[in-house]
N, C-alpha and C positions, 0 to 999 in steps of 0.2 A: 554767734559766736564761732560756729564751725568754720564759716567763711573768713572770719578774721584771723583765725588760726593758721589757715592754709594761704592766706593772701600774701604773706612775704615771698613765697615761692613765685607766684605770679607777678608780683611787683619786680622782683629781680630778672625774672625772664623777660618781662616787657622792656626794662631797662637795658639789659645786656644781651638780649637775643633779638627781640622784634625790632627795637628801635635801630640797632646797627644794620640790620637787613633793609629796613626801610630807607635809612639814611645813605647806604651804599647804593641802592637802587636809584634814589633821587639823583645822586651826583654822576652816576653811570651815564646819565642822559645829557650831561654838560660837559664842555671844555673847561675843567676846573684846575687851576694851577697853584703854586705856592704863594703867588702874590695876592691870591684871593678872588682874582677876576673870574667870573662865570660866564659862559656863553652857551645858550641852547644848541645842543648836537643831536638831539633825537637818538637814533639808533646808529648814528656815525661810528661811535667807539665800539659798538659790537661788530659792525661791518668791517672796520679796520682791523679788529682782532681776528676775525674769521680769515681774512687775507694777509695775517701777519705770520710768516714763517717761523719766526722766533718763538711766538706763542704755540704753534703746533708742535714744535720741537720740544718744547717744555711739556706739553700734554703727553706726547710719546714717552719722554724720559719718565714722567710721573707714573704713568700706567705701567711700564716696563718694570721700574723699581718696586712698584706696589705688588705685582704678580711674583716677581723674582723673590721678594722678601715674605709675603703673606702666606703663599702655598705651603713651603717648607715649614714656616713658623707655626702654622695651625696643626701641621701633622706631628712636628716635634713637641708641641704643647700638649697634644692629646695623648700621645704615647708617655710623655714624661709625667702627666697627670695620673694616667693608669698605673705608673710604676709607683708613684707617691702613694696611691690609695691602698697599698699593701701593708701589712704589719711587718715592722723591722725596728731594730734599735735606733735610738736618737732620731726618731721619726719627725719630731716636732722641729728640732734644729735643721734637719735637712730640708724640710718643707720651707722654713723661713729663709734658708740660704739661697733659694732660687730667686728670690726678689732682690739679692744684692746687687745685680746689674742694673735694676731699675733705679735704685737710689744713688748710683754712681753718677757723678757730674758728667754730662754730655761733652764737655770740653776734655775732660780727662780721657773718656772713652775715644773722642777723636784723636788725640794725641797717641794713644796707644795704637789704634788702628792705622794711623797714618804711618807709624814706624813699621807696623806689620806689613803694610802694602807699599812701602818704599821701594822704588825703582831698582836700585843698585845694590842695597844692602838689607832689604826687608825679608823677614822671615818666610813669608808666603813665596816669594821668588826663589828663595834659597830652596825650599823643599821642592818647588816645581823644577828647579834646575837640576836636582838629583835624579829627575826622571828624564833629563834631556830637553826640557822646555825652556825656551829662551826667556830673558827678563822682559816682564810686562810693565808698561808704563800705566799703572792703574788709574791715574788722575788725567791722563792725556787721551785715552782711548775710551770711547763710549760704553760698549758692552762691558769691558772690565770694571770701569768706574761704577756701573750699575750693580755689578756683582759685589764689589767691596762696600758700598754703601748698604746693600740688602744684608750683608753679614752683621754689620753694625746694628741695623735695626733689630735683626733676629736675636743678636746677643742681648739686647736691652729688654725686649718685649716677650721673648718665648716664656721666660719664668712667671710674668705676670698673667699671661693667658693660661698657663699651666695651672696656676693657682684657682682661677676661676672655673676651669674645667673640673679640677679636683672638688670644688665646693658644689658643682652640680652632680658629680658622681656620688657624692656622699648623702645626697638627698634620695638616691634610688634605693628602694625597699632591698634589704638583704634577702628577703623571703623569695624574691625572683631567682636570684643566684643559687640559693639552696634547693629550690625546686628544679632548676636547670640542672645542677649537679647530680640530683637524684635520678633525673632522667638520662644521664650519661654525656651531657654537654660538656665539652672541653672548655677550658679558660679562653681560648681563642674564640670559640663560637659564642660563649657568653658575651664576650666583648662586642662581637658584630651583631648579635641578635637582641642583646638586652642593653648594653651600656650605650651604643651610639644611638639607637631609636628613643631611649629615655633622656638622652643629653641633647636632644635636639632644640628645645628652647634656650639652653645655655650656649649652644653653637650659633644660634642665630644672634644672639647678644654679642659674642665675640667677633663673629665675622662682620657684623655691622660696625662695631667698634673699630676694628682693624682697618675697615674700608675707609671710614672717616679719617683715621690717624695715617694710613698709607697714602691716601690722595691729598692730604695737606702736609706732606712731608717737607720739613724745613731744617731742623737743627743738624740732622746728621750729615746731609750733603753740604750745608754751609760751613760747618766746622771741618769737614773734610778738605775744604779748600780755603782754609785759614780764615774763615769768617767772612768770605767774599760770596755775594749772591749771584755772581755771573755764572756759577755752575762750570767751571772750566774755561779754558782759552777760547773755545767755541761753543760754550753753552752745552757740552755734551751730557751733563748730568744736572742741568738747571731744571728745578721742578717749577709747577705753576706757582706754588707759594712763593718761591724766590723771584719768580718773574713779576708778581704782584708787588713784593717789596721794592724791587729794583724800579719798577715803573712809577711808583708811588713816591719812594724816598730818595731816589737817586736822580731820576728823570723829572721828579716833580709834577708828573701827569697823573693827578689824582682821579680824574673822571676816566681814563683808560685803565688804570689800576682797579677802580671801582667795577667796571665792565668785566674785567678779567675775573675779579672776585666772584662775581655773579655766575659767570660761566663755569667757575669751579665749583660753586654751589650745585649747579645743574649736573656736572660731572659726577659729583658725590652722590646725588640722588639717583642717578642712572645706575651707578656701580653699586649702591646699597641695594637698590631693587633686583638687580641681577642676582647678587649674592643671596638675597633673601629668598627668592624663588628657588635657587639653587638647593640651598640648605633645607628648605621646607620638603623637598622631596626625600630627604633622608628618612628612612624608616616607613617609606611607602606613602607618604602624604603628598597630595597633588594640589 
């Protein structure tokens, strides 16, 4: 009976997790097109990808936007959670309000941020112009487009991560803070010496989750360019996920897209491993 009760999870995981992985791996070894013709290609798709400048540009774009978005997002979420962990009026309502960006439609977010980062009449360029900075074409230039998309990601997901951090903070025994206060530790020292080390398991979860989401970024850059998966006129902000969709559903080269998907999977594993090892060192763990 216990195995029967837990079996739905494993059945669903096998159907929607293991099977797609195996299916994608199988077709990544073939030249497979829309007409359904298949021809054994071996590792040719992978070799072509490793020599494809468009693919590597998408990799650089993805990693760059991931770093630009994730590092400040984690810091903001951590300090926001620490602020929400205090006693104040309307605490529940304010805690719930930080999730509002998450439930907002991605299309609506893209419309607003597209207006904010418009070249000629956008609010961001207007503010920068007040300091003597010339108008920036945020969708035509590579680094500015990374920054614009990263702010979209941060606006949507900082509150979500803050709530997870807050849940982790509330599991920390209050006795530790009371003992530290008796010993004369300031609130800042309590945060660095108690909160961060005790929050390490939660941080590992948030960082790994953000790594997966950041390296599979698709919705924000796609809607930033009016639903086009080209990622700009020269692919300046095309991510690997957008590259896969373009190859599979516009070029109809499913074998090539499947190989790119598996390389993205390996990239996620590498990124997650690096972040896991980095976060584990917080609090003195090696």
